[in-house]
N, C-alpha and C positions, 0 to 999 in steps of 0.2 A: 455364460457368453454365448451368443448365436452366430452362425455363419450364414450370410445370405449372399445373394447376387447384387451387384450395384444397382441394378434397375429397381429393385425392390426397396432401396433405401429412400426414406422420406427426406425431401429437401425443402420442407416448409419450417421456417424458424419458429422460436419461441417455445413455451412450455408444452405445445402439441406434439413435439418430437418424441418418438418412442424413447423411454428412459432405459437404455440398455447399451452395454458395451458389445460392440459388433465389429469383428474383424473380417473384412472381405479380402483384402490383400495384405501383404507385409507393409509395415510402417517404415518409410512413406511409400505410398502406392505408385503405380506408374504414372498416373496423371500428376500427381503432386511432384514426382521427380522432374517431369517435363516442365512445370512451372518454376521449379528450382533453377532449372537451366536458364529459363527467361530472366528470372531474378538476377543470376550471375551476369547476365550481359545488360541489364537495364538499372540495377539499383547499386548504390555504392557499397563497396564490399565491407565498410564498417558498420552497416545495418545488418545484424545477425538474426538468426532465428533460433528459438529453443528446441522446437520440434517441427521439422519442415513438412507439415501437411497443410494443404490449402483448404481453408474452411469455406463451406457453402451454406451451412446452417448451424444455429446453435440455440439452446434453450434448456431450462430446467438444470440438469447437471451433465449435459453432454455437448460435444462438438462434433459435427458431421463434415467429413472432408470430400473432395472432389471424386474420391475413388469409392465413396459409399460406406467408408468406416466410420463408426460412432465411437467416439473416444470419452472416457470419463474426465470431466474437467475439474482438476484439482488446483487451477490456477486463477480462474475468474478474470483473465486478461490482467493479472497482477492487481488482484483485489478491486477491480473496477465494477464488474457485474455483480455485486452483491444482491440485487433484486432479481437476478437472472438475466440472461441474454434475451432480447426482444421481449421484455416485460410488457404485459397487456397495456397497462396504464401509460408506459413510456411510448409505446408505439402509437397509441391513440393520440396522446398529447402532440407528439412530434409531426404526426400526419396532418393534423389540423393546423398546426403552426406554419408548416412548410406550404401549405396552400393559401395562408394569409400573407405572410411576408417572411423572408429569410434573413434580412439584415436591414438595419438603418445606421448601426453604431450608436450605442447608448449615449455617448458623449456628444452626439450631434442631435439625435431625435429620439428621446427616451421612450420606453414602454413599460407597461406594468409588471411583466413577469420578472425583470430585473429586480424591481423593488420587492415584489413578492418573495423572491428567493432570499434577498437581504433580511427580510422581516422573519423568514422561517429560520434562517441561521442565527439570527440574534435571539430568537426564542429557544432554540434547541441546545446551543453551546453552553457550557458551564458558566455560572456566575449570574447572580441576580442584579447586577448593575446595568446602567444603560450602555448599549452597544451600537456599533455601526459595523456594516460589512462593505467590502469592495470585491467585485468579481473579475477573474482573469480566465486564462485558458488552460494552464498546466500547473502541476504541483510546483515545479521549480520556479515559475513566474510568480507564483503566490508567495513562495519563500522569499525570493528576491524583494518583493513588495513589502513583506513583513518587516525585512531588515531596513529597507529605506524608510519606513514609517517609524520604526524604533529610533533610528539615527536622527531623524528630523525632530522627533518629540523630545529626546533626551539632550540633542546638541552634541552627543559623543559619537565615537566612530567604532570602537572595537566590538567584536562579536565573538562569543565563545560557542563552539560546537564541540561535540564529544567523540571519543574514540568510537570507531566502527559505524559512525554516522553515515546516513545517505540522504541527502536533500536535493539533488538533482544534477543536471549536466550542463547548465549555463556557466558562464565564467564565474559568477559570484558563488553559485551553488556548488560547483566543482571544488572551490575552495572550502566550503563547508564539509563536503563529502569526504570521508576519511580514506576509502579504498582507492588506491592508484589504478589498478588494472581491473577492468577496462576502462574505468570512468574518466580518468585524469591523464593517463599516460600520454605524453607528448602534446598536451594541449595548453601548457602553461605559457607565461606566468599568469598566476591567478590574482584575483582582487586582493588588495592588501587589508591589514588590520583584522585578519581572522585568526583565531587561536583555538587550540584544542585542549580539553580536559579529559581526564580519565573517567570513564563510565563505571557504574556498578554491573558487573558481570559475575554473577554468583558461581557459575561453574568453574571460573578461572581466577577468582578473587582471593583465594586462599582463606575463605571463611569470613571476610570483611562483611559486617552488617551494613544495611543501608545507610544507617547514620555515620558509620565509620567511613564508608565509600564517599558520602557527601563531603564529609570534613576533609578528606584527602583532595577531592576536586576543588573545593572552596579555597583551600590553603594554597593550591597551585594557581588559581585565578587571582587571588589577592597579591601573590608574590610576583607573578610573571606579568600581569596586566594592570591590576588596581581597579576597584570599583569606580573610581572618579573618571576612568577612561572607558568604562564599558557601557555600550548602549543597550546590548541584549545577550541573553544566553538562549539558545535554541536547542531543543531536545525532542526526539521521538519517545513518546511515553513507553512504547514497546518498539525496539528498532526493527526496521524493515529488512532492507538489503543487507544490513550488518549482521543478520543472523537471528532475528526474532528474539533478541536478548530482552528479557524481563528484569528491570532492576529490582534489587532487594527493597522489601518494605522499608519505607522512611526516606529512601534516596531522594525521590522527586519532591516530597513535601519539604525536606531541608533545603534543597536547592531554591524552591520557590520562596520560602521564608527569607533566605539570605538576599535573593534578588529584590524582593519587596522592601527589605530594610535598607537596601543600598541604592535605591532608585534606578534598578536595572529592569528592563522590560523582559519578562519571562514569556517566550513564545514556545508554544506546543505544536510540533509538526505532526499532525494527525492525518497526513495525506493517505497512509496506509491503514492506519487504525481506525478511521472515523467510519461513522455510518453503520452502527450496529455490528461491525466486524468482530469486535472482541466481547460482545455480549451486553454492552450498553452502547448507547448512541455514539459516545466518545470515550476512548480509553482513559482519558483524564479522570472521569468520574470514579473509576475503580481504584485510583491512586490517591484520592483525596486532594487533588490540586485543582486551582482554578486559574488557568493561564490568562496573562494580560492580553495575549493575541493567540489565536488558534488558526492554524493553516489547514485547509481541506481541499480535497480534489478526488481522484479515483472514484470511489463508490458514490459520489455526490449526485451523478446525473445518468446512471444506468448505461454508461458507454459513450455518452457525448462529452467532448472536451469542455470541461468547466472546472474552475478552482475559486478559492475564496480566501480572503483574510477577514476574520471577524474578532472583534475585541472591544476594549473599554473606548467608550465614545471620545474621551479627551485625548487619547492616543491616536485613534484613527482619524480624528479630525485635524491632527496637527499639520499635515502637509497642505500646501496652498492649492487653491482650486486650479485643476488642470495637472497637478502633480501625480495624480494616480489616473489610470486608464489604459486604453489600448484598442485598437481597431475592432478586434473581435471579442473583448473581454465581456462576459455576460451575453454572448450571442442568444437571440430569442429562441432558437431551436434547443440549445443546451439548457436554458432557464426553464422552459417548459417541461423538459425531460427531468430536471432536478425537482421541480415541484411534484411531478408524478412519481418519481423515485422516493422522495420523502414521504408522500402519502402511502405508498406501498410499504415502506419501513414501519410506519406507524400504525396503519390499519391492519396489516398482517403480523404485527409484532415480531418483526424479524431479529429483534434483539434477543428475544427469547429462543427464536429458532437457532441463533447462533450459539447460544449456551447449550442447546440440545446437541448440536453438532459437535461442540466442544467435549461434551461428555462421551460421545462415541469416539472422537479422536483420541483422547486421553486413555479411555479403556483399551482400545485396540493398540495403540502405540505403546502404552504402559506395558501390556503383555509382551510386545516385541522387545522392549528395553529389558524386561526381566529375563528373557530367554537368550539375549544376545549382548554380551559386554561391549561390543563395538558401538552400541547406542548408548552414548554417555548420558544424555538428558533428553527428556520430553519437556517442552515448555511452551508457554503462550497462554492466551485467554480466548474463550469463545472459539470462533472459527477462524482463528489465526494461531496456528500451532506449528511447532518444527521439532525435528530430532536433530541432534548433533552427533555426528559419527567420528570415532577416534580409533587410533590404535590402541587396544585394550591394554597392552604392555606398558606403554609410555604415556597414555593420555593425549598424545600429540594429535592434531587435527588429521583426518584422512580424506583428503580431497579425491583421491584415485577411487576409493571405494564409493564415495557420494556420487561420482560420475557414473560408475557401473550401475549402481541402483537406479539412477535417473533413466539411463539408457535402456535398461531392461524394463522399466515401467512404461517407457515410451513405446517400445517394440510390442508391448502386451496391451496397448491400447489406454494407457493412463497419462494424461498431460500433467507433468510433475515439474515443479521449479526448485532450483537450488539457490542458496544464498550464503552469506557469511563472508567475514573478511578472509577466512582461511579456505572458503570454497567447500566446506564439510557440513553444510546445513542443508536438509531438505525441509521445505516449507509447505504447509497444507492450507490453501486458501479456496476451498470449495464455494461456489455460488450458495447463497442461503436458500436458494430454490431446490437445491439437490435433494432427492428423495433418500431416504435411509438406506434402502437396499443397494442403491448404486454407490453411496458413501462407503458401506461396509465392503462391497466387492472390490472397490478401489484400493482400499486399506489392505485387503487380503493379497492383492496383486503386488503392493509395495512390499509387504511382509515376505512374500516369496522371492522377490527380487533381492532383498536384503540377505536372506538366507542363502541364496545361490551365488552371491557375489563374492 
């Protein structure tokens, strides 16, 4: 880590930024604190921040704040900037598009880039059947539309989500989301006909195999809802906000097989796992499942707001003309950004880069787990990895320890995110553009924070 004056800190974004951790001031610095005071007076209190530093540039594996501090980015804007911040192809595409036109509304006067994105998603997502795609703005909006489509296609209403799930903050998706605080508390009542089934959570399942966990979930679904009433099951192949829970082998295929046999639409929510994050373009590929519908967002467009539902043509085509859409869905700026991001994922083989990052994460975090019994598990795939922290005597989740570690990492110049139903999971979501030396340095900072907590 180097110490320099604020004046010498580069403020040009993208991969040209010096790839170094650099602390000029305490975190947050005086300029960020001034902006935090403005935020308190102007922004609703319910809009929180993980680390109160105000960003002026980002790229590669760093964020640079208004005080000249350069922080290692282990969050990627919550898995959004997989191609890196201000990625060259994305910058060029958006710059050209904004000079041409910014908006017409695709459902009023369409344009090629929306169709280009749909074609790319139809090609990239799992399954060799005929597909269709529809574009939206956020992951939550896409989830809602996937549920709408499934209900229209099946003529049924019930939807099953799983323990620890996170699917968004709109009314319907709050109902699908499991965790109350802070996502649901005080915002009800929620949409009806939403039910919850137990997930495969190997660390806390008492040794249940994937097949056994699936049998447990299916039994509950059949007894409490009935397949005849069920439009869809929706599941994250690896849970995001719920704690990066990786289900045991066999769990997801068994669920999909049951859904297919019973006329239930199987929806994979790959908002956080999608676009090379787990070492394949989509996590479903690693579990041997082919969803009927797949929901994507976050990493799709290099930081611009875009989401999609992609799936079997007969399901996607079920709603009437005009039944799907929205003013900004598939905005032309976001569409060209997505095309540039997809080109970057493919041309630079960022799925392979995610696997390489995963090897470093598992090596370094595995050593941490071996040295410290408070680290109960290291889990994940590719560049989507987490550690779960517990009381080593009882095995109970230790949220206080997790908060201390995150705070220490922030103070040392590493952007670190927590998650999990119990608030005891630290997740690692570095940009796939992060250089190895910065990744290793950041992990050393986290290891020191754990040791000192």
